[in-house]
PDB file of N, CA, C and O in Angstrom:
ATOM      1  N   MET A   1      78.098 167.367  85.457  1.00  0.00           N
ATOM      2  CA  MET A   1      78.505 168.669  84.946  1.00  0.00           C
ATOM      3  C   MET A   1      78.893 168.521  83.487  1.00  0.00           C
ATOM      4  O   MET A   1      79.645 167.621  83.112  1.00  0.00           O
ATOM      5  N   LYS A   2      78.373 169.411  82.681  1.00  0.00           N
ATOM      6  CA  LYS A   2      78.673 169.443  81.257  1.00  0.00           C
ATOM      7  C   LYS A   2      80.105 169.951  81.048  1.00  0.00           C
ATOM      8  O   LYS A   2      80.626 170.701  81.874  1.00  0.00           O
ATOM      9  N   SER A   3      80.722 169.549  79.965  1.00  0.00           N
ATOM     10  CA  SER A   3      82.095 169.950  79.668  1.00  0.00           C
ATOM     11  C   SER A   3      82.180 170.476  78.240  1.00  0.00           C
ATOM     12  O   SER A   3      81.507 169.983  77.336  1.00  0.00           O
ATOM     13  N   ILE A   4      83.024 171.491  78.061  1.00  0.00           N
ATOM     14  CA  ILE A   4      83.235 172.054  76.725  1.00  0.00           C
ATOM     15  C   ILE A   4      84.715 172.341  76.541  1.00  0.00           C
ATOM     16  O   ILE A   4      85.385 172.824  77.454  1.00  0.00           O
ATOM     17  N   ASP A   5      85.218 172.037  75.352  1.00  0.00           N
ATOM     18  CA  ASP A   5      86.598 172.380  75.004  1.00  0.00           C
ATOM     19  C   ASP A   5      86.552 173.687  74.239  1.00  0.00           C
ATOM     20  O   ASP A   5      85.836 173.815  73.246  1.00  0.00           O
ATOM     21  N   ILE A   6      87.308 174.639  74.700  1.00  0.00           N
ATOM     22  CA  ILE A   6      87.282 175.981  74.112  1.00  0.00           C
ATOM     23  C   ILE A   6      87.732 175.964  72.645  1.00  0.00           C
ATOM     24  O   ILE A   6      87.391 176.869  71.883  1.00  0.00           O
ATOM     25  N   GLY A   7      88.484 174.956  72.254  1.00  0.00           N
ATOM     26  CA  GLY A   7      88.944 174.832  70.878  1.00  0.00           C
ATOM     27  C   GLY A   7      87.832 174.517  69.894  1.00  0.00           C
ATOM     28  O   GLY A   7      88.025 174.651  68.685  1.00  0.00           O
ATOM     29  N   THR A   8      86.676 174.102  70.381  1.00  0.00           N
ATOM     30  CA  THR A   8      85.553 173.781  69.503  1.00  0.00           C
ATOM     31  C   THR A   8      84.659 174.990  69.243  1.00  0.00           C
ATOM     32  O   THR A   8      83.701 174.905  68.473  1.00  0.00           O
ATOM     33  N   MET A   9      84.971 176.107  69.882  1.00  0.00           N
ATOM     34  CA  MET A   9      84.150 177.312  69.747  1.00  0.00           C
ATOM     35  C   MET A   9      84.672 178.191  68.612  1.00  0.00           C
ATOM     36  O   MET A   9      85.813 178.044  68.175  1.00  0.00           O
ATOM     37  N   SER A  10      83.824 179.105  68.142  1.00  0.00           N
ATOM     38  CA  SER A  10      84.271 180.064  67.137  1.00  0.00           C
ATOM     39  C   SER A  10      85.337 180.961  67.758  1.00  0.00           C
ATOM     40  O   SER A  10      85.411 181.089  68.980  1.00  0.00           O
ATOM     41  N   TYR A  11      86.151 181.575  66.925  1.00  0.00           N
ATOM     42  CA  TYR A  11      87.239 182.417  67.417  1.00  0.00           C
ATOM     43  C   TYR A  11      86.722 183.530  68.322  1.00  0.00           C
ATOM     44  O   TYR A  11      87.250 183.738  69.414  1.00  0.00           O
ATOM     45  N   ASP A  12      85.689 184.246  67.873  1.00  0.00           N
ATOM     46  CA  ASP A  12      85.162 185.373  68.648  1.00  0.00           C
ATOM     47  C   ASP A  12      84.588 184.924  69.986  1.00  0.00           C
ATOM     48  O   ASP A  12      84.845 185.543  71.019  1.00  0.00           O
ATOM     49  N   GLU A  13      83.822 183.859  69.964  1.00  0.00           N
ATOM     50  CA  GLU A  13      83.217 183.355  71.193  1.00  0.00           C
ATOM     51  C   GLU A  13      84.293 182.844  72.152  1.00  0.00           C
ATOM     52  O   GLU A  13      84.217 183.092  73.356  1.00  0.00           O
ATOM     53  N   ALA A  14      85.287 182.139  71.631  1.00  0.00           N
ATOM     54  CA  ALA A  14      86.385 181.630  72.458  1.00  0.00           C
ATOM     55  C   ALA A  14      87.188 182.787  73.061  1.00  0.00           C
ATOM     56  O   ALA A  14      87.593 182.719  74.222  1.00  0.00           O
ATOM     57  N   PHE A  15      87.416 183.834  72.288  1.00  0.00           N
ATOM     58  CA  PHE A  15      88.146 185.002  72.788  1.00  0.00           C
ATOM     59  C   PHE A  15      87.402 185.649  73.947  1.00  0.00           C
ATOM     60  O   PHE A  15      87.998 185.955  74.980  1.00  0.00           O
ATOM     61  N   LYS A  16      86.097 185.859  73.774  1.00  0.00           N
ATOM     62  CA  LYS A  16      85.286 186.471  74.826  1.00  0.00           C
ATOM     63  C   LYS A  16      85.293 185.618  76.095  1.00  0.00           C
ATOM     64  O   LYS A  16      85.385 186.142  77.205  1.00  0.00           O
ATOM     65  N   LEU A  17      85.194 184.311  75.920  1.00  0.00           N
ATOM     66  CA  LEU A  17      85.193 183.410  77.066  1.00  0.00           C
ATOM     67  C   LEU A  17      86.545 183.410  77.772  1.00  0.00           C
ATOM     68  O   LEU A  17      86.607 183.497  78.999  1.00  0.00           O
ATOM     69  N   ARG A  18      87.629 183.313  76.999  1.00  0.00           N
ATOM     70  CA  ARG A  18      88.974 183.363  77.604  1.00  0.00           C
ATOM     71  C   ARG A  18      89.194 184.660  78.377  1.00  0.00           C
ATOM     72  O   ARG A  18      89.765 184.648  79.467  1.00  0.00           O
ATOM     73  N   LEU A  19      88.743 185.769  77.817  1.00  0.00           N
ATOM     74  CA  LEU A  19      88.891 187.070  78.458  1.00  0.00           C
ATOM     75  C   LEU A  19      88.166 187.099  79.809  1.00  0.00           C
ATOM     76  O   LEU A  19      88.742 187.520  80.812  1.00  0.00           O
ATOM     77  N   GLN A  20      86.930 186.660  79.835  1.00  0.00           N
ATOM     78  CA  GLN A  20      86.160 186.671  81.084  1.00  0.00           C
ATOM     79  C   GLN A  20      86.766 185.719  82.125  1.00  0.00           C
ATOM     80  O   GLN A  20      86.798 186.038  83.313  1.00  0.00           O
ATOM     81  N   ILE A  21      87.238 184.571  81.684  1.00  0.00           N
ATOM     82  CA  ILE A  21      87.878 183.623  82.601  1.00  0.00           C
ATOM     83  C   ILE A  21      89.159 184.230  83.170  1.00  0.00           C
ATOM     84  O   ILE A  21      89.425 184.103  84.365  1.00  0.00           O
ATOM     85  N   ALA A  22      89.947 184.884  82.331  1.00  0.00           N
ATOM     86  CA  ALA A  22      91.191 185.508  82.792  1.00  0.00           C
ATOM     87  C   ALA A  22      90.913 186.648  83.767  1.00  0.00           C
ATOM     88  O   ALA A  22      91.605 186.780  84.776  1.00  0.00           O
ATOM     89  N   LEU A  23      89.914 187.465  83.476  1.00  0.00           N
ATOM     90  CA  LEU A  23      89.567 188.565  84.372  1.00  0.00           C
ATOM     91  C   LEU A  23      89.106 188.035  85.728  1.00  0.00           C
ATOM     92  O   LEU A  23      89.473 188.580  86.769  1.00  0.00           O
ATOM     93  N   ARG A  24      88.310 186.984  85.714  1.00  0.00           N
ATOM     94  CA  ARG A  24      87.856 186.381  86.963  1.00  0.00           C
ATOM     95  C   ARG A  24      89.030 185.804  87.742  1.00  0.00           C
ATOM     96  O   ARG A  24      89.137 186.002  88.952  1.00  0.00           O
ATOM     97  N   TYR A  25      89.900 185.098  87.056  1.00  0.00           N
ATOM     98  CA  TYR A  25      91.074 184.483  87.688  1.00  0.00           C
ATOM     99  C   TYR A  25      91.946 185.533  88.376  1.00  0.00           C
ATOM    100  O   TYR A  25      92.362 185.348  89.520  1.00  0.00           O
ATOM    101  N   GLN A  26      92.218 186.627  87.681  1.00  0.00           N
ATOM    102  CA  GLN A  26      93.045 187.687  88.254  1.00  0.00           C
ATOM    103  C   GLN A  26      92.365 188.338  89.461  1.00  0.00           C
ATOM    104  O   GLN A  26      93.022 188.631  90.461  1.00  0.00           O
ATOM    105  N   ALA A  27      91.063 188.562  89.371  1.00  0.00           N
ATOM    106  CA  ALA A  27      90.331 189.161  90.485  1.00  0.00           C
ATOM    107  C   ALA A  27      90.360 188.259  91.716  1.00  0.00           C
ATOM    108  O   ALA A  27      90.489 188.748  92.839  1.00  0.00           O
ATOM    109  N   VAL A  28      90.242 186.963  91.517  1.00  0.00           N
ATOM    110  CA  VAL A  28      90.302 186.019  92.634  1.00  0.00           C
ATOM    111  C   VAL A  28      91.687 186.057  93.280  1.00  0.00           C
ATOM    112  O   VAL A  28      91.802 186.029  94.506  1.00  0.00           O
ATOM    113  N   LYS A  29      92.731 186.120  92.464  1.00  0.00           N
ATOM    114  CA  LYS A  29      94.094 186.182  93.000  1.00  0.00           C
ATOM    115  C   LYS A  29      94.324 187.482  93.771  1.00  0.00           C
ATOM    116  O   LYS A  29      94.917 187.464  94.850  1.00  0.00           O
ATOM    117  N   ILE A  30      93.867 188.593  93.235  1.00  0.00           N
ATOM    118  CA  ILE A  30      94.035 189.876  93.914  1.00  0.00           C
ATOM    119  C   ILE A  30      93.215 189.909  95.200  1.00  0.00           C
ATOM    120  O   ILE A  30      93.672 190.423  96.222  1.00  0.00           O
ATOM    121  N   ARG A  31      92.011 189.364  95.147  1.00  0.00           N
ATOM    122  CA  ARG A  31      91.149 189.318  96.336  1.00  0.00           C
ATOM    123  C   ARG A  31      91.835 188.583  97.480  1.00  0.00           C
ATOM    124  O   ARG A  31      91.713 188.975  98.641  1.00  0.00           O
ATOM    125  N   ALA A  32      92.552 187.522  97.148  1.00  0.00           N
ATOM    126  CA  ALA A  32      93.208 186.699  98.167  1.00  0.00           C
ATOM    127  C   ALA A  32      94.264 187.467  98.962  1.00  0.00           C
ATOM    128  O   ALA A  32      94.541 187.112 100.108  1.00  0.00           O
ATOM    129  N   VAL A  33      94.848 188.495  98.388  1.00  0.00           N
ATOM    130  CA  VAL A  33      95.896 189.252  99.085  1.00  0.00           C
ATOM    131  C   VAL A  33      95.459 190.672  99.451  1.00  0.00           C
ATOM    132  O   VAL A  33      96.257 191.454  99.968  1.00  0.00           O
ATOM    133  N   SER A  34      94.217 190.997  99.187  1.00  0.00           N
ATOM    134  CA  SER A  34      93.711 192.344  99.445  1.00  0.00           C
ATOM    135  C   SER A  34      93.405 192.563 100.926  1.00  0.00           C
ATOM    136  O   SER A  34      93.025 191.635 101.641  1.00  0.00           O
ATOM    137  N   ASP A  35      93.577 193.796 101.365  1.00  0.00           N
ATOM    138  CA  ASP A  35      93.190 194.182 102.719  1.00  0.00           C
ATOM    139  C   ASP A  35      91.672 194.307 102.847  1.00  0.00           C
ATOM    140  O   ASP A  35      91.123 194.262 103.947  1.00  0.00           O
ATOM    141  N   ASN A  36      91.016 194.464 101.715  1.00  0.00           N
ATOM    142  CA  ASN A  36      89.564 194.623 101.689  1.00  0.00           C
ATOM    143  C   ASN A  36      88.982 193.672 100.626  1.00  0.00           C
ATOM    144  O   ASN A  36      88.487 194.135  99.599  1.00  0.00           O
ATOM    145  N   PRO A  37      89.034 192.365 100.860  1.00  0.00           N
ATOM    146  CA  PRO A  37      88.665 191.396  99.825  1.00  0.00           C
ATOM    147  C   PRO A  37      87.210 191.462  99.375  1.00  0.00           C
ATOM    148  O   PRO A  37      86.907 191.137  98.227  1.00  0.00           O
ATOM    149  N   GLU A  38      86.308 191.877 100.260  1.00  0.00           N
ATOM    150  CA  GLU A  38      84.895 191.892  99.888  1.00  0.00           C
ATOM    151  C   GLU A  38      84.578 192.878  98.769  1.00  0.00           C
ATOM    152  O   GLU A  38      83.538 192.752  98.122  1.00  0.00           O
ATOM    153  N   LYS A  39      85.433 193.837  98.531  1.00  0.00           N
ATOM    154  CA  LYS A  39      85.171 194.778  97.440  1.00  0.00           C
ATOM    155  C   LYS A  39      85.327 194.111  96.062  1.00  0.00           C
ATOM    156  O   LYS A  39      84.913 194.682  95.053  1.00  0.00           O
ATOM    157  N   PHE A  40      85.910 192.929  96.015  1.00  0.00           N
ATOM    158  CA  PHE A  40      86.070 192.201  94.755  1.00  0.00           C
ATOM    159  C   PHE A  40      84.924 191.237  94.478  1.00  0.00           C
ATOM    160  O   PHE A  40      84.797 190.729  93.364  1.00  0.00           O
ATOM    161  N   ASP A  41      84.097 190.984  95.472  1.00  0.00           N
ATOM    162  CA  ASP A  41      83.030 189.991  95.332  1.00  0.00           C
ATOM    163  C   ASP A  41      82.055 190.317  94.196  1.00  0.00           C
ATOM    164  O   ASP A  41      81.706 189.437  93.410  1.00  0.00           O
ATOM    165  N   GLU A  42      81.620 191.560  94.107  1.00  0.00           N
ATOM    166  CA  GLU A  42      80.672 191.952  93.062  1.00  0.00           C
ATOM    167  C   GLU A  42      81.315 191.815  91.673  1.00  0.00           C
ATOM    168  O   GLU A  42      80.677 191.332  90.738  1.00  0.00           O
ATOM    169  N   TYR A  43      82.554 192.234  91.544  1.00  0.00           N
ATOM    170  CA  TYR A  43      83.252 192.132  90.258  1.00  0.00           C
ATOM    171  C   TYR A  43      83.390 190.669  89.841  1.00  0.00           C
ATOM    172  O   TYR A  43      83.161 190.330  88.680  1.00  0.00           O
ATOM    173  N   ILE A  44      83.762 189.809  90.775  1.00  0.00           N
ATOM    174  CA  ILE A  44      83.889 188.376  90.476  1.00  0.00           C
ATOM    175  C   ILE A  44      82.541 187.804  90.074  1.00  0.00           C
ATOM    176  O   ILE A  44      82.462 187.003  89.143  1.00  0.00           O
ATOM    177  N   SER A  45      81.486 188.202  90.761  1.00  0.00           N
ATOM    178  CA  SER A  45      80.134 187.746  90.410  1.00  0.00           C
ATOM    179  C   SER A  45      79.749 188.185  88.997  1.00  0.00           C
ATOM    180  O   SER A  45      79.109 187.434  88.261  1.00  0.00           O
ATOM    181  N   GLN A  46      80.137 189.389  88.629  1.00  0.00           N
ATOM    182  CA  GLN A  46      79.860 189.884  87.277  1.00  0.00           C
ATOM    183  C   GLN A  46      80.607 189.067  86.228  1.00  0.00           C
ATOM    184  O   GLN A  46      80.062 188.777  85.163  1.00  0.00           O
ATOM    185  N   ARG A  47      81.850 188.696  86.523  1.00  0.00           N
ATOM    186  CA  ARG A  47      82.617 187.882  85.583  1.00  0.00           C
ATOM    187  C   ARG A  47      81.978 186.491  85.438  1.00  0.00           C
ATOM    188  O   ARG A  47      81.879 185.963  84.330  1.00  0.00           O
ATOM    189  N   VAL A  48      81.553 185.914  86.545  1.00  0.00           N
ATOM    190  CA  VAL A  48      80.891 184.604  86.502  1.00  0.00           C
ATOM    191  C   VAL A  48      79.605 184.701  85.680  1.00  0.00           C
ATOM    192  O   VAL A  48      79.320 183.815  84.875  1.00  0.00           O
ATOM    193  N   ALA A  49      78.837 185.757  85.872  1.00  0.00           N
ATOM    194  CA  ALA A  49      77.611 185.944  85.096  1.00  0.00           C
ATOM    195  C   ALA A  49      77.922 186.076  83.606  1.00  0.00           C
ATOM    196  O   ALA A  49      77.193 185.538  82.774  1.00  0.00           O
ATOM    197  N   ALA A  50      78.994 186.782  83.265  1.00  0.00           N
ATOM    198  CA  ALA A  50      79.386 186.923  81.859  1.00  0.00           C
ATOM    199  C   ALA A  50      79.794 185.576  81.274  1.00  0.00           C
ATOM    200  O   ALA A  50      79.454 185.259  80.134  1.00  0.00           O
ATOM    201  N   ILE A  51      80.517 184.792  82.049  1.00  0.00           N
ATOM    202  CA  ILE A  51      80.930 183.451  81.595  1.00  0.00           C
ATOM    203  C   ILE A  51      79.696 182.580  81.381  1.00  0.00           C
ATOM    204  O   ILE A  51      79.576 181.896  80.364  1.00  0.00           O
ATOM    205  N   GLU A  52      78.783 182.612  82.348  1.00  0.00           N
ATOM    206  CA  GLU A  52      77.576 181.795  82.241  1.00  0.00           C
ATOM    207  C   GLU A  52      76.683 182.238  81.087  1.00  0.00           C
ATOM    208  O   GLU A  52      75.962 181.416  80.521  1.00  0.00           O
ATOM    209  N   SER A  53      76.717 183.509  80.732  1.00  0.00           N
ATOM    210  CA  SER A  53      75.919 183.961  79.594  1.00  0.00           C
ATOM    211  C   SER A  53      76.474 183.418  78.274  1.00  0.00           C
ATOM    212  O   SER A  53      75.749 183.309  77.285  1.00  0.00           O
ATOM    213  N   ILE A  54      77.754 183.081  78.271  1.00  0.00           N
ATOM    214  CA  ILE A  54      78.373 182.531  77.066  1.00  0.00           C
ATOM    215  C   ILE A  54      78.179 181.023  76.978  1.00  0.00           C
ATOM    216  O   ILE A  54      77.849 180.498  75.915  1.00  0.00           O
ATOM    217  N   ILE A  55      78.384 180.324  78.097  1.00  0.00           N
ATOM    218  CA  ILE A  55      78.391 178.851  78.061  1.00  0.00           C
ATOM    219  C   ILE A  55      77.292 178.189  78.868  1.00  0.00           C
ATOM    220  O   ILE A  55      77.086 176.982  78.738  1.00  0.00           O
ATOM    221  N   GLY A  56      76.578 178.939  79.699  1.00  0.00           N
ATOM    222  CA  GLY A  56      75.557 178.361  80.564  1.00  0.00           C
ATOM    223  C   GLY A  56      76.134 178.030  81.929  1.00  0.00           C
ATOM    224  O   GLY A  56      77.323 178.220  82.188  1.00  0.00           O
ATOM    225  N   LYS A  57      75.255 177.527  82.799  1.00  0.00           N
ATOM    226  CA  LYS A  57      75.672 177.216  84.169  1.00  0.00           C
ATOM    227  C   LYS A  57      76.193 175.802  84.272  1.00  0.00           C
ATOM    228  O   LYS A  57      75.861 174.943  83.455  1.00  0.00           O
ATOM    229  N   ASP A  58      77.007 175.566  85.276  1.00  0.00           N
ATOM    230  CA  ASP A  58      77.543 174.240  85.587  1.00  0.00           C
ATOM    231  C   ASP A  58      78.249 173.600  84.397  1.00  0.00           C
ATOM    232  O   ASP A  58      77.994 172.445  84.058  1.00  0.00           O
ATOM    233  N   VAL A  59      79.138 174.363  83.770  1.00  0.00           N
ATOM    234  CA  VAL A  59      79.900 173.870  82.623  1.00  0.00           C
ATOM    235  C   VAL A  59      81.387 173.961  82.939  1.00  0.00           C
ATOM    236  O   VAL A  59      81.887 175.001  83.368  1.00  0.00           O
ATOM    237  N   LEU A  60      82.071 172.867  82.720  1.00  0.00           N
ATOM    238  CA  LEU A  60      83.519 172.810  82.882  1.00  0.00           C
ATOM    239  C   LEU A  60      84.147 173.199  81.551  1.00  0.00           C
ATOM    240  O   LEU A  60      83.770 172.659  80.511  1.00  0.00           O
ATOM    241  N   VAL A  61      85.092 174.122  81.565  1.00  0.00           N
ATOM    242  CA  VAL A  61      85.753 174.575  80.346  1.00  0.00           C
ATOM    243  C   VAL A  61      87.183 174.068  80.350  1.00  0.00           C
ATOM    244  O   VAL A  61      87.908 174.234  81.330  1.00  0.00           O
ATOM    245  N   SER A  62      87.582 173.451  79.254  1.00  0.00           N
ATOM    246  CA  SER A  62      88.949 172.981  79.129  1.00  0.00           C
ATOM    247  C   SER A  62      89.572 173.528  77.847  1.00  0.00           C
ATOM    248  O   SER A  62      88.884 173.936  76.911  1.00  0.00           O
ATOM    249  N   GLU A  63      90.884 173.517  77.848  1.00  0.00           N
ATOM    250  CA  GLU A  63      91.637 173.941  76.667  1.00  0.00           C
ATOM    251  C   GLU A  63      92.861 173.053  76.575  1.00  0.00           C
ATOM    252  O   GLU A  63      93.709 173.052  77.468  1.00  0.00           O
ATOM    253  N   GLY A  64      92.948 172.309  75.508  1.00  0.00           N
ATOM    254  CA  GLY A  64      94.078 171.395  75.325  1.00  0.00           C
ATOM    255  C   GLY A  64      94.182 170.355  76.429  1.00  0.00           C
ATOM    256  O   GLY A  64      95.286 169.965  76.811  1.00  0.00           O
ATOM    257  N   GLY A  65      93.049 169.902  76.943  1.00  0.00           N
ATOM    258  CA  GLY A  65      93.041 168.890  77.981  1.00  0.00           C
ATOM    259  C   GLY A  65      93.200 169.425  79.404  1.00  0.00           C
ATOM    260  O   GLY A  65      93.128 168.655  80.361  1.00  0.00           O
ATOM    261  N   LYS A  66      93.413 170.721  79.556  1.00  0.00           N
ATOM    262  CA  LYS A  66      93.592 171.338  80.875  1.00  0.00           C
ATOM    263  C   LYS A  66      92.323 172.111  81.239  1.00  0.00           C
ATOM    264  O   LYS A  66      91.811 172.892  80.436  1.00  0.00           O
ATOM    265  N   THR A  67      91.829 171.889  82.439  1.00  0.00           N
ATOM    266  CA  THR A  67      90.646 172.611  82.910  1.00  0.00           C
ATOM    267  C   THR A  67      91.012 174.056  83.215  1.00  0.00           C
ATOM    268  O   THR A  67      91.942 174.314  83.980  1.00  0.00           O
ATOM    269  N   ILE A  68      90.285 175.002  82.620  1.00  0.00           N
ATOM    270  CA  ILE A  68      90.546 176.412  82.865  1.00  0.00           C
ATOM    271  C   ILE A  68      89.406 177.097  83.599  1.00  0.00           C
ATOM    272  O   ILE A  68      89.571 178.221  84.073  1.00  0.00           O
ATOM    273  N   TYR A  69      88.262 176.451  83.702  1.00  0.00           N
ATOM    274  CA  TYR A  69      87.128 176.997  84.461  1.00  0.00           C
ATOM    275  C   TYR A  69      86.223 175.859  84.835  1.00  0.00           C
ATOM    276  O   TYR A  69      85.993 174.998  83.985  1.00  0.00           O
ATOM    277  N   PRO A  70      85.696 175.778  86.018  1.00  0.00           N
ATOM    278  CA  PRO A  70      85.847 176.687  87.132  1.00  0.00           C
ATOM    279  C   PRO A  70      87.137 176.410  87.769  1.00  0.00           C
ATOM    280  O   PRO A  70      87.494 177.062  88.750  1.00  0.00           O
TER     281      PRO A  70
END
């Protein structure tokens, strides 16, 4: 698996990536406690697709030595 440190990216690209990772993270957390978790599946898939459009597939993202995605 390829690895990328978010600190090596341009500000705009890093911002977009952080945003998509945060949105996905929150959706996964909400899905875990939802009465209807399957309604979050499509949204999570969309966030993953947005992340992959920025960095590609099978890429580990880190920031300051801490893994933030996947």
